[in-house]
N, C-alpha and C positions, 0 to 999 in steps of 0.2 A: 478645720480639723475633722476627723472622721470617727474618733473613738469617744464612747461615753465614759469609759473607765480605763485608766492605765495603772498598773501595779508595778511600782519600782521596788523590787526586793533586793535591797543593798547594792543596786547597780552603780549609784553615784560614787561610792567609795573606790571603785576600780578605775575611775577616770582621774587623770592628772588635774590638780587644782586649776591649772590654766584654762581648762575647757569646761569648767562648771557653768559658766554663763551660757555657753553654746548648748549644753545639756538642757538648761532651763528653757531657752528659746525654742529648741526643737520639741521638747516634751509638751510645752504649752501649745505649740502650733498643731500638734496632733490631736488635741482635745476639741471636741465639739463645744459650742456654747452650752454652759451648764454642766459640762463633763467634769469628772472627778479624777484626781490623781491620789492614789493611796501609796504612801512612801514609808518603807521600813528603813529607818535611818540607823546605820551601823558602819563602822565602830565609833561610838561616842566615847572618846578617851583623849589622852594627851600624847599619843605616840607620834614619832617623827617618821617621815618617809612613807613609802608605800609602793605599790598597792598592797593591801587596802590602805587608803589615805584616811586619816582621822576626820570625822565630821562632828557637827553638833546641830541640834535642832534649830537654833537661831540662824545658823548659816543657811540651812535649807529653806527656812521660812523667808529669809531675806532674798534669796534667789527667786522665789516664786511670787512673793508679795509684790515685787516690782512689776510683775505681769498682771497685777490686780486679782490674783487668785486669793481666795479667802479660806481660812481654816474652818472646817466644819467638825473636825474631831481631832483630838490630840491626846496621846498617852505617852508621857515621858517621865520616867522610864516605863517600859512595859513590864509586867510581872516577870520575875526571874524565870519562871517555868516556860514563858513564852518568848524569851529573848532569843535573838539569832545567835547561834554558836555560843551557848552558855559557858563552855569551857575554853573560850578563846584566850590566847596567851597575853592579851593586852589588858585584861580586866575591864573590857569595854562593856557598856550597856547599849540598849536598843531603844529607839523611840518609834512610835507609829503615828503618822500625821496624815489626815485626809484633807486635801485642798479641793476647792471648787472654782471653776472658771466662770466668769460672769455670763449671763444669758445673752 
């Protein structure tokens, strides 16, 4: 990988659930050893269909922990004043998780 930091600002929710593992594979491959992925996870809710497709923190953690990324920071949910799209029609909340790739 070539990047010290990748910021995923609600990108994963736009991808069909069938390609989530490919997203994880590619994202991890772009990180340098010791690099970090900062992920803004949204929408966390029970909605059907998409995009945006509903996510949850455990789903994202599962996708990345299988690549041996560790969590270095997690805020779930983020404070209301900081959440993505606070007036969203889904009643969804947002999580912020920072993962680190092993050295």
